[in-house]
N, C-alpha and C positions, 0 to 999 in steps of 0.2 A: 530382671525387670518386672515390677508388678504393674498391673494395668487395671483400670476400671472403665467401663463403657459409660459415656455421657449421652450418646445419641447414636442412632443407627438408621441408615437409609440405603436404597439400592439405586444405582444409576449406570448409564453406559459410559465407559471410558476405554481408551486405547490400552490394550495389553501387549506389551513387548514380547512376551512369551508366545502368545497366540498369533501375534502379527496382525491384529485387527481390533475393531471396537467390539467389546463384549460387555455383558452385564456385570457390574461389580457391587459388592456390599461395601459401603463406606461408613466409617464411624470415627468419632473423635475419642481418643483415649488419653487419660492422664497416666504417663509412665514415669517411674522412678529411675533416674539415670545413675545415681550413686550406688555402689555396691557396699558402702559402709553404712551400717544401721544408724549410727549417730547423725549422719547427714541426709538420710533418706527423705525426711519430711521437708527438707529445703531444696531438694533436687528433682521435684516433680515438674514435668513439662507436658503441654498438650501436643499430641501427634494426630495427624490425619492418617488413618489406616484404611487401605483399600485392598480388597481381596477379589480376584477374578472368580466369578461363579462357574466358569468353564474349566479352567486348569488349576485353580486354587493358589496361584501365585499371589503373594501378599507383599505390599509395599507400605512403608511407614515414613512419613515426612514430618519433621519437627516443625511446628507452626510458629514457635516463638524463638527466633534466632537472634536474640539480644546479646 
């Protein structure tokens, strides 16, 4: 998957790995979902990517579930 950063910010969120609220780096990334090069330009979707600044656990949530 390829990704580009559209924006980035830091906020406190619950981290399941840490078991508490911790600072997270949050960004919106456009990710390519298709592994086929001829379809790649048509399979890009926005994802909300959150990374815990304490343990490094990263989660990605697709924002457009059409």
